[in-house]
N, C-alpha and C positions, 0 to 999 in steps of 0.2 A: 435528536437534542445527545450532547455529549457530556458522558460521566467517565472520572479515572477512578481505579479502584487499585487498592493494595493486600495483599493477604497477608497473613499471620506472622508476628514482628517478632515475637517472642525475645526479647531483649536485643534484638541486633540495630543498635542504632545507625550503624555504619552503613548496613544494608537499607535502611530507612531512608538516608539522608542520599544515598545514591538513587534509589529509585522517585524521590522527590525530581533528583537530578533528569532523571529520564521526562519524568511530564513535563518540567520545563522545557524540556529539549522539543518536546511535541507541540507544545504549547505555541513556542518562539515559529515551528512550519506551519502552526493551523493559523496563526493568531488569535486564539481563543484563551481570552483570560477570565470567562466566566465560568467555566466547567466546574464542579467541585472535586475534591480528591476525597473518596471514601476508603475508610481504614475500616477491615472487617475486624479489629477486634484482635485478644491476645497480644497484647504487649507486652505480657512480663511471663518470666518463669522459663526456665531451660539457658536462657541465652545470659551474654555476659555482661549487660549493661542495662537491666530493666527500670532502673530509675533514670539515665539517661533519654530511654525512648520515652516516660511517661510525662518528662519535664520539657521535653520536645514537643511532644504534643497539646501537653495542658497550655503552655506558653503560647504556642502557635494558635490555640484555639481562644485563648484569652484577648488576642490581641487582633483577634476577628480574620485572621487566615479562613479562605472557604475550602474549610476540612467538614467532615462528617466523620467521627470518631465512634464507633459502633463499639458496644460492650461484648466481651467476648468472655467463653466459660473462666480462662483464668483470670481474667481481670476480675468476673465476680467471686472465686475464689479468694482470692486477697484480698477486698473490700472484706468477706465476712468474715475472713482471720482476723482481720483489724478491730471487727465491731466485736466479736466474740471465738476463739477458738475453737470452741467446744460444741458450735451449731451447727447442726448436719446441713451437706451440702446434698441438694434434694439429685444432683442429676450424677452424683459420684457414687461409686462401689463402697458399701461400708466398711471395708476392709481397709478402705484408703485412706491417709489424708491428703490435704495439700502438700504436708512436706516430706511425702513419702518421696523416694529419687524418681519415681516414674513422673512424678506432676512438675516437678522441678522450683516448688517454692522456696527451695534454700537458696538457689541462685537469685532471686530476687529481692530476698532479707537481705543476703550478704549487700547488693547492691548496695542497701541502703544501712551498711555499716554493722547491721547486725553478725554477730561472730560465732560460729560454728551454729545455725538455728537447727540442724537437725539432731545434734549430738546432744543435747541439752535438757531439762526440763521447759515443758510447756509456757508456765507460767512466767519465769524471767524473761523468753525469749519474745513472748507477746509482749509484755511490759517495754523492753526497749524498742520493737516493734512501733509500736503505738507511738514511742517519741521519737522515734527517728525519721518516720514518714512524714513530709510535709502535710499542713491541713488542707492546703492547696490540691497535693496529689489523690489526698482522700476524695476531697469532695468530688473533683475531676473523674475519679474511676467511679464511683458510685451513682455519676449523673448521667453517665453516658447512655444514648437512646438505644434500643435494639435492635431496630430495622427502619428503614426508609424505602421508599419509592422515587424510582426518576424515570419518566417515561412508560418505556416499555419492561424496568427490569425493577425487582425488590433484591436490595442488599440486606444480608443478614449474615452473622457471623458462621452457624452451623448448618440451618435452614429452615423449614417451615414444617406444619403438619400439613400432609396435603387434605387442600377439601375444606377448611376451616378457613374463613377471610381473617385479613389480616389482624385487623383491630381486637381479633377474638383470639389471636394466638397467647401461649401461654410462654414466657420469660425462659424457663426451663428448656422448654424445646427448641426456641430461637438460639440458643448458647449451646445446648449438648447434641439434639437431636443427630443422631443417623439411623437406626431401625424405622423402616417403616416411612423416611424421604428418600434415602440415596435408591433405593433400591424401583421407585415410582418413576415409571416410564413417560406419566400423562401428563401432559402440556397446562400450567397452572393457571394460565393467564397470565404469564409476564414471563420473562427471563430469570429463573433465582442465580444472583450472584454469591459466593460463600465462600469459607475457608472451613477451618476447622477439622476434617479429615485429612489427612498430609497424605502428598501423591508426590512423583519422581519430577512429575511439572505440569503445569494447568492443563485443565481438561474440560474440555466442553462437551455436553451429553445431548443437547437440543434445548431440552425444559432447564437446564441448570449449568452453570460454570462454577468449578470449584479451582480457584488459585491459591488455595494453601501448596506450594513448591516445598516443603518441607523445611523452611528456613531455619526451625527448629533443631534441623537432625542435621545440621552442614549443606544441606540444597541452598538455592538461592532465593530472594525473596520476589516474587513477581509482581508487576507491576502491568495493569491492562487501559486501554482504552476503548469504551464502547460506544459505539454510534448506531442508536435504534436497539436492536440486536446482531448487530456486528462487533465482532470481538477483535482486536490483535494486542498482542504481545508487545511491550516497550523493550527496544534494545539500543543500544547506543546509536541514534539517528535513525533511526528504524523502526518500524512497525511490523509485526510476523503476526500473519490471520491465524486464527484460532476458529476452527469450525468442528462442528460435530462430527 
């Protein structure tokens, strides 16, 4: 069973389009038109065209592209802010907010035309955001699934709580977890394919595969193809094996 996966995008539409081009090249070489493209979340924040990324993915999903678009913690924070900016985010430190420079929410709102979102009172910023974000984008972000299983792999944004069956996992863990997951070396019964924790390059750990290669911080956006538990990173016209 073949699947394609793309790591954390963070508002880089140009990198996303290039990743889709790499997958199209691999499809032509294999003749496979059935394997889905699984996006691991974090479509917004920090990057220059968050609106463009959400629009591209929402439109493609609406027209029936064979894509899976999972929810990331940044996507959840954006949706939560639009509902109620005072609503606490369970996975976020209490001394931070989505508009803190470390989180990058201001870049998302700026892409929707909200001026100086981090430097003004929250009430008018929120009102302008609610007016500026299309309903279709809000529905798309709010309705994203948090995980999907394909063959021998589970795809999720951040990771899983080890030892808990997937249907019983908490959404906050699936989009935020690090401690308790990253250091766990046990086999989970499937390969966990995730992002969320930025690395210099995609890395295979045997029981999990992290494909967040720091696009949010100037790094590349990684696209991989997975067959069973075998993984290759895609580059122009070629596959590079990723082994534990």
